[in-house]
N, C-alpha and C positions, 0 to 999 in steps of 0.2 A: 601650359603648353606655350611654346614660343614658335612663331612663324616669321620668317624673313621674306619680305616681298621686294624683289629687285626689278624696278621699272622706272624708266626715265620720265614717264608721264605723271604729273602730280595728281590730276583728276582720277586716273586709273588707280593710283595708290590709295587715295582717299576712299574711292568706291570699294576697293578690296578691304580696307580696314573696317569700314562700316559693316560689310557683310560678315566679317569675322566676329565683330562685336555683337551682331545679332545672333550668331550661332552660339557664342559663349563669351560673355563679357570678361571672363578671366583670361582669355587668350591674349598674350603679349604679341603685338605686331611690330616688328622692327622693319625699317625701310631703308633702302639704298637706291640712289638714282642711277647707278652704273655698276657694271661688273667690277670695276676697279675699287669703287667705294665699298662694295659688298665684301670683297676679299679682305680689305683692310679692316672692316668692321668685324668680320669673323675671327680674325687673328687675335682680337682683343676681347671677344665675347665668351663669357662663361656664365651659365651653361650655354652650350651650342643650341641652335634652333632645332626643333623637331621636324620642321619642314622648310624647304626653300621653294618659293614660287618665282620663276625667272622668265622675264620677257625676252624675246629673241632680238627684236629690232631696237637696238640702243647704239648711241654713238660711242666711239673710242674702243670699247670692248663689247662686242655683241653677246647675246645670250649663249650662243654655241661656244664661243671662246671662253666665256665665264664657266660654262658647264665643264669644259675640258680642264680648266684650271682647278675647279672644285674637286673633281674626281681624281686629280693627281696629288692631292694633299691628304695624307692618311687621316688626319683629324676630321676632315670634312667628307671623305668619300662615302661614309655610311649614312649621311643625311639624305633623306629622299628629296630629290629635286623634281618639281613638277613644272614643266614648261608652260607658260601662261602667255599666249600670244594670239594675235589676230590672224596669223598664218593658217591657211588650210591646205598648203602645198604638201601632199603626201610624201614626197621625196624628202622635204625638210623635216617633217614629223618623224619619219623613219631614221633620219640622220641623228635626231635628238635622242631617240631610243638607243641607237648604236653608241652614242657618246655617254650613255649612263642615266638618262632621264628615267624616272620611275613612271611618269605619266605625262600626258599632254592635254592641257585644257585650253580650248579655244575661247578667247574672251567673249563673254556673252554681252548682249545689248541691254539686258534687263537685270535689275537688282535681284529679283526673285530667282532668276535662273542662276545667277552667280552663287547665291546662298545655297540653292539646291545642289549645284555642282560641287561646291566645297564640302557640303555634308556628305555627298557620295564619295568623294576622295577620302575624307577622314574615316568614313564607315568601313571602307575596304582596305585601309592601310593597316600594317602591322603595328603602327604607333597610334592607333585610334584614340582620340580624346572623347569620343561620343559613343 
């Protein structure tokens, strides 16, 4: 399984990668620091990721703009995008769903919660690796 994590925060990316490694060491975790970098990476990536986890608050191209761009490209539109953010604003969460997000994960403060949240997302997905 391949997962792309798009987040401008290095510590958050490392935290996320470690959680994936605990779930299944065979998961490949690709990282991008911005929406623009992610789109560039995806255009050259084969095979495509099974999941994209996308932060909302990023400079240059925020997560919602990146989500719109992802869903407008036929090669990427079927990849499940899970918004992964500190935002708890219900209006913003609904907007992400309206833009095509498959799920919305509020960034947890504990490693164990992140592992459990990821296991839950994977378990209920059509592309479940576990």
